[in-house]
C-alpha positions as CSV (number, residue, x, y, z in Angstrom):
1,M,-69.5,-194.3,71.4
2,N,-68.8,-193.2,75.2
3,F,-66.2,-190.5,76.5
4,V,-65.0,-190.0,79.9
5,N,-62.8,-187.2,81.2
6,N,-59.4,-187.6,83.0
7,F,-59.4,-191.4,82.8
8,S,-56.0,-193.1,83.1
9,Q,-55.3,-196.5,84.5
10,P,-52.0,-198.6,84.9
11,V,-52.0,-201.6,82.8
12,T,-50.1,-204.5,81.7
13,L,-51.5,-206.4,78.6
14,A,-50.0,-209.4,76.5
15,M,-49.8,-209.3,72.7
16,G,-53.1,-210.6,71.3
17,A,-54.9,-210.2,74.4
18,T,-58.5,-209.0,73.9
19,S,-59.9,-208.9,77.5
20,L,-59.1,-206.4,80.1
21,A,-60.3,-205.3,83.6
22,L,-61.2,-201.4,83.5
23,T,-62.8,-199.1,85.9
24,L,-65.1,-197.7,83.2
25,P,-68.8,-197.4,83.3
26,D,-70.5,-200.1,80.7
27,G,-70.2,-198.7,77.2
28,E,-68.2,-198.4,74.0
29,Y,-64.9,-196.4,74.0
30,R,-61.7,-195.7,71.9
31,L,-58.9,-196.0,74.3
32,T,-55.1,-195.3,73.9
33,L,-52.4,-197.5,75.2
34,T,-49.0,-196.1,76.0
35,D,-45.7,-197.1,77.5
36,S,-45.4,-194.5,79.9
37,A,-47.7,-192.1,81.9
38,T,-45.1,-189.0,81.6
39,A,-42.8,-189.8,78.6
40,G,-44.5,-192.4,76.1
41,T,-42.4,-193.6,73.1
42,A,-44.9,-196.2,71.8
43,W,-48.7,-196.1,71.4
44,E,-51.8,-198.3,70.6
45,I,-55.3,-197.3,69.9
46,V,-58.1,-200.0,70.9
47,G,-61.7,-200.4,70.9
48,A,-63.2,-201.4,74.2
49,V,-66.7,-202.4,75.1
50,V,-67.0,-202.5,78.8
51,S,-69.5,-204.7,80.5
52,G,-69.5,-205.3,84.4
53,G,-65.8,-204.0,84.6
54,T,-64.4,-206.1,82.1
55,A,-63.4,-204.7,78.5
56,T,-63.6,-206.7,75.1
57,L,-60.8,-205.3,73.0
58,E,-60.3,-204.6,69.3
59,R,-56.7,-204.2,68.9
60,G,-54.3,-202.1,66.7
61,L,-56.9,-199.4,65.5
62,E,-56.2,-196.6,63.4
63,G,-53.1,-197.7,62.0
64,T,-51.2,-198.5,65.1
65,T,-50.1,-202.4,65.9
66,D,-50.9,-204.9,68.5
67,Q,-48.0,-205.0,71.0
68,L,-47.0,-206.0,74.4
69,W,-47.6,-203.7,77.2
70,S,-45.2,-204.3,80.3
71,S,-45.4,-202.8,83.8
72,G,-45.4,-199.0,83.6
73,S,-48.0,-198.8,80.7
74,V,-51.0,-196.9,81.1
75,I,-54.4,-196.8,79.0
76,Y,-56.4,-193.5,78.8
77,C,-59.4,-192.0,76.9
78,A,-58.6,-189.1,74.6
79,L,-59.8,-187.9,71.2
80,T,-58.1,-189.8,68.3
81,A,-57.7,-188.9,64.6
82,G,-59.9,-191.8,63.7
83,L,-62.9,-190.5,66.0
84,L,-62.7,-187.1,64.7
85,Q,-62.6,-188.3,61.1
86,A,-65.9,-190.5,61.9
87,M,-67.5,-187.5,63.6
88,F,-67.2,-185.3,60.7
89,A,-68.1,-187.8,58.2
90,R,-71.3,-188.3,60.0
91,L,-72.0,-184.6,60.3
92,L,-70.8,-183.7,56.9
93,P,-70.6,-186.5,54.4
94,A,-68.0,-186.2,51.7
95,G,-68.9,-184.8,48.2
96,G,-71.7,-182.7,47.6
97,T,-71.6,-179.3,45.2
98,A,-72.0,-175.7,46.0
99,G,-75.4,-174.6,46.8
100,Q,-76.5,-178.0,48.0
101,L,-78.0,-178.7,51.5
102,L,-77.6,-181.2,54.0
103,A,-80.7,-183.5,54.7
104,K,-81.6,-186.8,56.6
105,A,-81.8,-189.9,54.2
106,S,-83.5,-192.1,56.8
107,D,-84.9,-191.9,60.2
108,T,-81.5,-193.4,61.3
109,D,-79.0,-191.3,63.4
110,F,-76.4,-189.5,61.6
111,D,-77.7,-191.0,58.0
112,V,-77.4,-187.6,56.1
113,T,-76.8,-186.8,52.6
114,W,-76.4,-183.8,50.3
115,I,-79.3,-182.8,48.2
116,D,-80.1,-180.1,45.8
117,A,-81.5,-177.1,47.5
118,A,-85.2,-176.7,46.8
119,G,-85.9,-174.6,43.6
120,G,-89.4,-174.1,44.8
121,Q,-90.8,-171.4,46.8
122,S,-91.1,-169.9,50.2
123,F,-94.2,-168.3,51.4
124,G,-94.9,-165.6,53.9
125,G,-96.8,-162.4,54.8
126,A,-100.4,-163.4,54.1
127,S,-102.7,-160.6,54.5
128,S,-105.9,-159.4,53.1
129,G,-106.2,-162.2,50.9
130,R,-102.7,-161.9,49.4
131,L,-100.0,-164.3,49.8
132,F,-96.4,-163.4,49.3
133,V,-94.0,-165.8,47.7
134,A,-90.0,-166.1,46.8
135,Y,-89.0,-168.5,44.2
136,T,-86.1,-169.6,41.8
137,D,-87.3,-168.8,38.4
138,T,-86.0,-171.7,36.3
139,T,-85.6,-169.9,33.1
140,D,-83.2,-167.7,34.5
141,S,-82.1,-169.2,37.7
142,V,-82.9,-165.9,39.4
143,R,-84.5,-165.5,42.7
144,K,-87.8,-163.7,42.3
145,A,-90.8,-162.6,44.4
146,A,-94.4,-162.5,43.7
147,V,-98.0,-161.9,45.1
148,I,-100.7,-164.6,44.7
149,D,-104.3,-163.4,44.9
150,L,-106.0,-166.1,46.9
151,V,-109.4,-165.0,45.3
152,T,-108.6,-165.2,41.7
153,G,-105.3,-167.0,41.7
154,D,-103.6,-164.3,39.8
155,L,-99.8,-164.2,40.3
156,V,-98.0,-160.8,40.1
157,V,-94.1,-161.2,39.6
158,V,-92.4,-158.4,41.3
159,D,-88.9,-157.9,39.5
160,A,-88.5,-154.7,41.8
161,W,-88.2,-157.3,45.0
162,E,-85.3,-159.1,43.8
163,S,-82.8,-156.7,45.3
164,L,-84.5,-157.6,48.5
165,L,-84.1,-161.1,48.6
166,T,-81.8,-163.0,50.9
167,N,-81.5,-166.7,50.9
168,L,-85.3,-167.9,50.5
169,L,-87.4,-165.1,51.7
170,P,-88.0,-161.5,50.9
171,G,-88.3,-158.8,53.8
172,V,-91.4,-159.4,56.1
173,L,-94.1,-157.8,54.3
174,G,-97.4,-156.1,55.3
175,Y,-100.1,-155.3,52.9
176,S,-102.6,-152.1,53.0
177,A,-106.1,-153.2,51.5
178,A,-106.9,-149.6,51.7
179,E,-104.2,-148.2,49.8
180,G,-102.9,-151.2,47.7
181,M,-99.6,-151.0,49.2
182,V,-97.0,-153.4,50.3
183,A,-94.6,-152.6,53.0
184,A,-91.4,-154.6,53.0
185,F,-88.3,-154.7,55.2
186,P,-85.3,-156.2,53.4
187,P,-83.6,-158.6,55.7
188,N,-80.3,-156.8,55.3
189,G,-81.7,-153.6,54.5
190,T,-81.9,-150.1,56.3
191,S,-85.1,-148.7,54.9
192,L,-88.8,-149.3,54.9
193,Q,-89.9,-149.9,51.5
194,L,-93.2,-149.5,49.7
195,F,-94.7,-151.1,46.7
196,A,-97.7,-150.2,44.9
197,D,-100.4,-152.3,43.4
198,P,-101.2,-153.2,40.7
199,G,-97.9,-154.5,39.5
200,F,-96.1,-153.8,43.0
201,A,-93.7,-151.5,41.5
202,G,-91.3,-149.5,43.6
203,F,-93.1,-146.5,45.1
204,T,-91.0,-145.0,47.9
205,S,-88.7,-145.6,50.7
206,S,-87.7,-144.1,53.8
207,T,-84.1,-144.2,55.3
208,A,-85.4,-143.0,58.7
209,V,-85.0,-146.5,60.4
210,S,-82.3,-149.0,60.6
211,A,-82.6,-152.7,59.6
212,G,-85.9,-153.9,60.4
213,S,-88.0,-157.1,60.9
214,G,-91.6,-156.5,59.9
215,A,-94.0,-153.9,59.0
216,A,-98.0,-153.5,59.9
217,W,-100.5,-151.3,58.5
218,K,-103.4,-149.5,60.1
219,A,-106.6,-150.7,58.3
220,D,-107.4,-147.4,56.6
221,G,-103.7,-147.2,55.4
222,S,-103.0,-144.0,57.1
223,V,-100.2,-145.4,59.1
224,V,-97.8,-148.1,58.7
225,L,-95.3,-149.5,61.3
226,A,-91.8,-150.3,61.0
227,V,-90.9,-153.1,63.5
228,K,-87.7,-154.3,64.7
229,D,-87.6,-157.7,66.5
230,G,-87.6,-156.9,70.2
231,T,-86.0,-153.7,69.8
232,Y,-88.4,-150.8,68.7
233,I,-91.5,-149.8,66.9
234,K,-91.3,-146.7,64.4
235,P,-94.8,-145.4,63.1
236,F,-94.9,-143.3,59.9
237,N,-97.9,-141.5,58.8
238,F,-98.6,-142.4,55.2
239,D,-100.0,-140.0,52.5
240,P,-99.4,-141.1,48.8
241,L,-99.9,-137.2,47.8
242,A,-97.4,-135.7,50.3
243,A,-94.0,-135.1,50.1
244,P,-92.4,-137.4,51.3
245,P,-95.3,-139.8,51.6
246,L,-93.6,-141.3,54.5
247,Q,-93.2,-139.3,57.7
248,L,-92.3,-140.4,61.2
249,A,-95.2,-139.9,63.5
250,L,-93.2,-139.2,66.5
251,G,-90.4,-136.8,67.5
252,G,-86.7,-137.7,67.6
253,D,-85.8,-140.9,65.8
254,G,-89.5,-141.8,65.6
255,S,-89.3,-144.8,68.2
256,M,-92.2,-145.4,70.5
257,P,-90.4,-145.2,73.8
258,S,-89.6,-148.4,76.0
259,V,-91.6,-150.6,73.5
260,S,-90.0,-153.9,72.9
261,P,-92.2,-156.2,70.8
262,S,-92.0,-159.9,71.2
263,A,-94.5,-160.8,68.4
264,M,-95.8,-158.8,65.6
265,P,-98.0,-155.8,66.8
266,I,-101.7,-155.3,65.3
267,F,-104.0,-152.6,65.1
268,S,-107.4,-153.1,65.8
269,P,-109.7,-152.9,62.8
270,D,-111.1,-149.5,63.6
271,G,-107.8,-148.2,64.2
272,T,-108.5,-147.1,67.7
273,Y,-106.1,-149.3,69.3
274,L,-102.6,-150.7,68.7
275,Y,-101.8,-154.0,70.6
276,V,-98.0,-154.7,71.2
277,P,-97.4,-158.2,72.5
278,T,-94.5,-158.2,74.9
279,T,-92.8,-160.7,77.3
280,S,-95.0,-159.2,80.0
281,G,-98.5,-158.8,78.4
282,I,-100.1,-157.1,75.7
283,N,-99.6,-153.2,75.9
284,R,-102.5,-151.3,74.5
285,Y,-101.8,-148.0,73.0
286,N,-104.0,-145.2,71.4
287,G,-103.8,-146.1,67.7
288,S,-103.5,-142.4,66.8
289,T,-101.3,-140.7,69.4
290,F,-99.3,-144.0,70.2
291,A,-99.8,-142.9,74.1
292,F,-99.9,-146.0,76.4
293,I,-103.2,-147.0,77.8
294,D,-102.7,-150.1,79.8
295,N,-101.2,-153.6,80.1
296,L,-103.4,-156.4,79.3
297,L,-102.8,-160.3,80.2
298,D,-99.7,-159.9,82.5
299,E,-97.8,-162.7,81.0
300,D,-95.0,-163.7,78.4
301,I,-96.9,-163.5,74.8
302,N,-95.3,-165.6,72.4
303,Q,-97.7,-165.2,69.3
304,F,-101.0,-162.8,68.9
305,A,-103.6,-163.0,66.3
306,L,-106.7,-160.8,65.9
307,S,-109.9,-161.8,64.4
308,A,-110.9,-159.8,61.2
309,D,-113.8,-158.0,63.2
310,G,-111.5,-157.5,66.3
311,A,-114.0,-159.1,68.9
312,A,-111.7,-161.9,69.5
313,A,-107.9,-162.3,70.2
314,A,-105.7,-165.4,70.1
315,V,-102.5,-165.6,72.4
316,R,-100.1,-168.3,72.6
317,S,-98.3,-167.6,76.2
318,Y,-95.8,-169.2,78.4
319,N,-96.4,-169.8,82.0
320,F,-93.0,-169.6,83.9
321,G,-94.4,-171.3,87.0
322,T,-95.8,-174.6,85.1
323,F,-93.3,-174.5,82.2
324,E,-96.4,-174.9,79.9
325,E,-97.6,-173.1,76.7
326,S,-101.2,-172.7,76.2
327,I,-103.3,-170.9,73.4
328,R,-106.2,-168.9,74.6
329,I,-109.1,-167.3,73.1
330,I,-109.8,-163.8,74.4
331,D,-113.0,-161.6,74.2
332,T,-111.6,-158.1,73.6
333,S,-114.5,-156.4,75.0
334,N,-113.4,-157.1,78.4
335,W,-110.5,-159.4,77.9
336,S,-111.7,-162.3,79.5
337,V,-111.0,-165.8,78.5
338,L,-113.5,-167.6,75.9
339,A,-111.5,-170.7,75.7
340,T,-108.0,-172.4,76.8
341,F,-106.3,-174.9,74.7
342,S,-103.4,-176.7,76.3
343,G,-100.9,-179.4,75.0
344,Y,-99.7,-177.4,72.1
345,D,-96.2,-176.8,73.2
346,Q,-94.7,-177.3,69.6
347,P,-96.4,-174.7,67.8
348,S,-93.9,-173.4,65.3
349,V,-93.7,-169.7,65.3
350,G,-90.9,-169.5,63.3
351,G,-89.3,-165.6,63.5
352,D,-91.3,-163.4,66.1
353,M,-92.3,-161.2,63.4
354,T,-94.3,-163.6,61.4
355,V,-97.8,-164.7,61.9
356,R,-98.5,-168.3,62.5
357,M,-101.9,-168.4,63.9
358,A,-105.0,-167.1,61.8
359,F,-108.6,-166.6,62.4
360,N,-110.9,-168.0,59.6
361,P,-112.2,-164.5,58.0
362,V,-115.9,-165.7,57.7
363,N,-116.3,-168.1,60.8
364,F,-114.4,-166.2,63.7
365,Q,-114.6,-169.2,66.0
366,Q,-112.1,-171.2,63.9
367,L,-108.3,-170.5,64.3
368,A,-105.8,-172.1,62.3
369,V,-102.5,-172.9,64.2
370,A,-99.2,-173.9,62.6
371,V,-97.6,-176.7,64.2
372,Q,-94.6,-178.8,63.6
373,S,-94.6,-181.8,65.6
374,N,-96.3,-185.0,66.4
375,L,-99.3,-184.7,68.4
376,D,-100.2,-188.2,70.2
377,G,-97.6,-189.8,67.7
378,V,-99.2,-188.6,64.6
379,A,-97.5,-185.9,62.2
380,V,-99.4,-182.8,62.0
381,S,-99.2,-179.7,59.9
382,C,-101.9,-177.5,61.3
383,V,-104.4,-177.6,64.1
384,I,-107.9,-176.0,63.8
385,L,-109.1,-174.7,67.2
386,D,-112.9,-174.1,67.5
387,F,-113.6,-172.1,70.7
388,A,-117.1,-173.2,70.6
389,S,-115.7,-176.6,71.7
390,P,-112.7,-175.8,74.0
391,G,-110.6,-178.9,74.7
392,T,-111.3,-180.2,71.2
393,D,-109.5,-179.7,68.0
394,I,-109.1,-180.8,64.3
395,R,-105.9,-182.1,63.4
396,I,-104.7,-181.8,59.7
397,S,-101.7,-184.4,58.8
398,P,-99.3,-183.4,56.2
399,A,-100.1,-183.8,52.6
400,T,-98.2,-186.6,50.8
401,D,-95.8,-184.3,49.6
402,Y,-95.1,-182.4,52.7
403,D,-91.6,-181.9,53.8
404,A,-91.4,-180.7,57.4
405,S,-87.6,-180.4,57.0
406,A,-88.0,-177.8,54.4
407,W,-89.9,-175.4,56.6
408,A,-88.7,-172.0,55.3
409,G,-91.5,-169.5,55.1
410,Q,-94.2,-171.7,56.9
411,Q,-97.5,-169.7,56.9
412,V,-101.2,-170.7,57.4
413,A,-103.5,-168.3,55.3
414,W,-107.2,-168.7,54.7
415,S,-109.2,-167.6,51.4
416,P,-111.0,-164.5,51.9
417,G,-114.3,-166.7,51.9
418,G,-112.9,-168.9,54.5
419,D,-113.4,-171.9,52.1
420,R,-109.9,-172.8,51.8
421,L,-107.1,-173.2,54.3
422,Y,-103.6,-172.6,52.8
423,I,-100.6,-174.4,54.7
424,A,-97.4,-173.1,53.2
425,C,-93.8,-174.1,53.4
426,S,-90.9,-174.0,51.0
427,V,-92.2,-177.3,48.9
428,G,-95.4,-176.0,48.1
429,L,-98.8,-174.5,49.0
430,H,-101.2,-177.0,50.5
431,A,-105.0,-176.5,50.1
432,Y,-107.5,-177.9,52.3
433,S,-111.3,-177.8,52.3
434,S,-112.8,-176.1,55.4
435,A,-116.1,-178.1,54.9
436,D,-114.5,-181.4,56.0
437,W,-110.8,-180.4,56.1
438,S,-109.9,-182.7,53.2
439,Y,-106.9,-182.3,51.4
440,V,-107.7,-180.6,48.3
441,G,-104.2,-180.2,46.4
442,T,-100.8,-178.6,46.1
443,L,-99.4,-175.8,44.2
444,A,-95.9,-177.1,44.0
445,N,-94.2,-175.1,41.5
446,I,-94.1,-171.4,40.3
447,E,-92.6,-170.1,37.0
448,S,-92.9,-166.7,35.8
449,G,-95.0,-166.1,32.8
450,T,-96.8,-169.2,33.5
451,P,-100.4,-169.2,34.9
452,I,-100.8,-170.8,38.4
453,T,-104.0,-172.9,39.2
454,L,-104.7,-172.7,43.0
455,P,-105.9,-176.0,44.5
């Protein structure tokens, strides 16, 4: 259906006539006839298919009647009740029940229908061999959170996190392997909350921050960052034996001055540096005093990952001159470029505070990048970049039960041994073998009290 602003044309039209000369571009229109341009007393709505200045008309639409339109009449383009109802029907079909979602029924435009919300899980916060998941327990229909150990396959249900859940996801999580602690920021909360392993029962919280977006630990567990997307970073010294265990590391409100992260900050493995991706490069800070050291890679950093040994970094950046995005592998000893991969303008990075790229913890030359796009016409869920072979990649197509429209909590995570790559979304945790990138299987459902089997 075509629309045009301020179109009005004098017209005379016999009853039953189905052809009319109109000064409109070719296309399909819904038009209105009336007996006066200023004080109309009668109207008729018509459909018009214009080709070469001549319209083929469908008369008497939307409850109006086919009439004679004599001298003084006009035809004009305006929204009608029938058009609006048709538009709403396309966008929001009738029916549905509370809690259902709108989904594409086919590849045809506007073919949508109501479906039940996924009762499955949403993944996020993979760290140190742990993957965090929010799910609906079908036994009591309560949203719950859990931790999956990617080594053993053990599942720890965390009832204490129920109050943190909003929609599908818990707050963005960070795991300290040294302290066995999870730091969580509830999406609508105001405090940084810590949970202790095993069992991840509530441990402590701090009200010294406003609502946040993410948390990151220093490798030795001595510092945890409270991060708000694009606004501030607040470092906390952490000592489980102190009172209180969490204390702001800086004066005042604890915020690092003039620090606005564009992606999740990361400590170097030895804790010497804190790297903060920004829209103007990566700011490097002293990992203990948080004093500014220098700026690296003067460009807009959209995503950032660090290898387990800290020797390599991956950056996804945007070039304002060429309007292109690229992923580069950086040697952190001198911040020189080891490899550049272009043509990945659609990596799905989700929220700025969520990791979407991850190095293989054993083979540091391999970087897994979550994508949500077609590359060269083929649907892809993940790309493996090997910076030993720049310009080449391994593309992992979605598993058969993969649903790109249900992408909440998308995450790529490696098993600690690097033999499995897990690609997570709200319909399941898909496993691939890093030996040949073959599809191994899917963990599709999680139930409280039921053992899980990792593929």
